[in-house]
C-alpha positions in Angstrom: 0.1 0.2 0.0 2.9 2.5 0.9 4.6 1.8 -2.5 1.4 2.5 -4.3 1.0 6.0 -2.5 4.7 6.9 -3.1 4.3 6.0 -6.8 1.3 8.3 -7.1 2.9 11.2 -5.3 6.3 10.7 -7.4 4.2 10.8 -10.8 2.1 13.8 -9.5 5.2 15.6 -8.4 7.0 14.8 -11.9 3.9 15.8 -14.0 3.7 19.3 -12.3 7.2 19.7 -12.4 7.0 19.3 -16.5 4.1 21.4 -16.7 5.8 24.4 -14.8 8.9 23.6 -17.1 6.7 23.9 -20.2 5.2 27.3 -19.2 8.6 28.9 -18.1 9.9 28.1 -21.4 7.0 29.3 -23.4 6.9 32.7 -21.6 10.4 33.5 -21.1 12.0 36.3 -23.3 15.3 36.4 -24.8 17.5 39.7 -23.6 18.4 42.1 -26.4 21.6 40.8 -27.9 24.4 42.6 -30.1 24.5 41.3 -33.8 28.0 40.7 -33.4 27.1 38.0 -30.6 25.2 35.9 -32.7 26.9 33.0 -34.5 26.2 29.6 -35.5 26.1 28.4 -31.8 23.0 30.4 -31.6 21.0 28.5 -34.5 17.4 27.6 -33.2 17.6 29.9 -29.9 15.4 32.9 -29.8 17.3 36.6 -29.9 16.0 40.0 -30.0 18.2 42.6 -32.0 17.8 46.3 -32.7 19.2 48.2 -35.5 19.0 50.3 -38.6 17.5 48.9 -41.7 20.4 49.0 -44.5 18.7 47.2 -47.4 15.2 45.7 -48.1 14.0 43.1 -50.8 10.4 42.3 -51.4 9.5 38.8 -53.0 6.6 38.5 -55.4 4.8 36.4 -52.8 4.8 39.4 -50.3 7.6 38.4 -48.2 10.2 40.8 -47.2 13.9 40.6 -46.4 15.6 43.2 -44.2 19.4 43.5 -43.7 19.9 45.5 -40.2 23.1 46.7 -38.7 23.4 47.7 -35.0 26.9 49.1 -35.5 28.5 45.8 -34.3 27.5 43.6 -37.3 24.7 42.9 -39.7 22.2 40.1 -40.0 19.0 39.3 -42.2 15.5 39.4 -41.0 13.2 37.5 -43.2 9.6 38.7 -42.8 7.5 36.0 -44.2 4.1 37.4 -45.8 1.9 36.5 -42.9 4.3 38.4 -40.8 4.9 41.2 -43.3 1.1 41.9 -43.7 0.7 42.7 -40.1 3.2 45.4 -40.2 2.9 49.2 -41.6 4.7 49.1 -44.8 5.8 52.9 -44.6 7.9 52.0 -41.7 9.9 49.0 -43.0 12.0 51.0 -44.9 15.7 51.6 -45.5 17.0 54.0 -42.5 14.0 53.1 -40.2 15.0 51.5 -37.0 13.5 48.1 -36.3 13.5 45.7 -33.2 12.9 42.1 -34.0 12.5 39.0 -32.1 12.9 35.6 -33.5 14.5 32.3 -34.0 17.8 32.3 -35.4 18.3 30.1 -38.6 21.0 29.2 -41.1 19.9 29.9 -44.7 22.4 29.1 -47.7 25.3 29.7 -45.4 24.2 33.2 -43.7 22.4 33.7 -40.3 19.0 35.2 -40.2 16.2 35.9 -37.9 12.7 34.8 -38.4 10.0 36.5 -36.5 6.9 34.4 -35.6 4.5 37.2 -36.4 3.9 40.9 -36.6 4.0 41.4 -32.9 7.5 40.3 -32.7 8.5 43.1 -35.0 8.5 47.1 -34.2 9.8 49.6 -36.4 10.3 53.6 -36.1 11.3 56.2 -38.3 14.9 57.1 -37.2 16.0 60.8 -36.6 18.1 62.2 -38.7 21.9 62.7 -37.3 23.0 66.3 -36.7 
């Protein structure tokens, strides 16, 4: 009888621990990273970067590919059509500032950040330098 109770308690505590780990992992936010700190070891991890849009390419299917620089490095940000259509197109322009959160991926030998949706991307017009 005692072994059965111990087994039930162990199962309950283990299940509760797994549920708590899931919620912590799902709701944790990565910190702001310098682009120069993002390397191939970061592939698959979530990052947040902030920088200036230095180039923009629009695909015929509505995808937008940005190259951003934060002064320490450059990285591509791929805004697939579902994400791109959620954003203000007048703000996603060369010279604007952008903050993007997403997963680091490798595509054709280069690193890029893939935001999950429009809420992972914020942009604003940069003020001109004096």
